[in-house]
C-alpha positions, 0 to 999 in steps of 0.5 A, spaced: 144 883 921 148 879 916 144 875 911 145 870 905 141 868 900 143 861 897 139 860 890 139 852 888 139 850 880 134 847 876 132 839 876 130 835 870 123 833 870 123 826 873 128 829 879 123 835 880 117 830 881 120 824 884 117 824 891 124 821 894 128 826 892 129 833 896 126 839 894 132 843 890 133 848 896 133 842 901 138 838 896 146 837 896 150 841 900 145 847 901 142 845 907 149 844 910 151 851 908 145 854 911 146 851 917 153 853 918 151 860 916 145 860 921 150 858 927 155 863 925 149 869 926 148 869 919 140 869 917 141 864 911 135 864 906 134 858 901 128 860 897 125 854 893 123 856 886 117 854 883 117 849 877 125 849 877 125 844 872 123 849 866 127 855 868 122 861 867 126 868 869 120 872 872 119 866 877 126 866 879 126 874 879 120 874 883 122 869 889 129 872 889 126 879 890 122 877 896 129 879 900 132 885 902 139 886 899 145 890 902 152 890 902 152 885 907 148 880 903 152 874 901 149 871 895 151 863 893 148 860 886 149 853 884 148 851 877 142 855 874 142 859 880 149 861 879 147 863 872 141 867 875 145 871 880 150 873 874 144 876 870 140 879 876 146 882 878 148 884 871 141 888 870 141 891 877 148 895 877 145 900 882 145 894 887 151 893 892 152 886 895 157 882 900 161 876 898 158 872 891 160 865 890 158 862 883 158 854 884 158 851 877 155 857 874 151 854 868 148 859 862 145 854 858 150 856 852 146 851 847 139 853 849 137 846 851 133 847 857 131 855 856 129 860 851 130 867 854 132 866 861 140 867 859 138 873 854 142 878 857 149 882 857 154 880 862 156 886 866 164 885 866 165 890 872 159 886 876 165 884 881 166 891 883 159 891 887 161 885 891 166 884 897 169 879 892 166 874 887 168 867 886 167 862 881 167 854 883 169 850 878 170 842 877 175 839 872 170 834 871 163 838 870 159 837 864 161 841 858 155 846 858 158 848 865 165 848 862 163 852 857 159 857 861 165 858 866 170 859 860 165 865 858 164 868 865 172 868 866 173 871 859 168 877 860 168 878 868 173 882 871 176 882 878 174 875 880 177 869 884 177 862 881 177 856 884 178 849 880 177 843 884 178 836 882 173 830 881 167 834 884 163 833 878 157 838 878 158 839 886 152 835 887 151 829 892 152 824 887 159 827 885 161 829 892 159 823 896 157 828 902 153 834 904 159 838 907 162 843 903 167 846 907 171 850 902 165 853 900 163 855 907 170 858 908 170 862 901 163 865 903 166 867 910 172 871 907 171 878 904 176 880 899 
């Protein structure tokens, strides 16, 4: 059975504890994508990372590693989730996975929110161990994300890159919808 793991990003402290805001794994386009994959026979998981407002790599790693990965596992990471997947895949060169899509991947280049979460060396050949690695980026995202995407594009070999106009940080407030058909299409298309 084909599987997918969708890794959410971080949230600020106020958003994380605001009872009117959905949990990170149930926010923005994540539930929509999960449902679209499920109805297509792909067992899609959306792990909820504890204390996501203050990213601590061992917490993220522990939650992520609850799942079995193989060359049919689709991986999607949004923002910090994209940065997390970049680190995890870089540090596990023996692992082969299916399609990987990094949506507005964030590496906290100025270390404003994290300390050692992103202290790792990016495996430039990471895409070779996937069925395609794609970066989604919006032309009006935050500077930190623009810097992160620029760095990833400079280092990673063999990736696909898709730039969107006015999608912001690919959040509900930016996109004005939970549907994200471009992402679904990319996830379902192997190289």
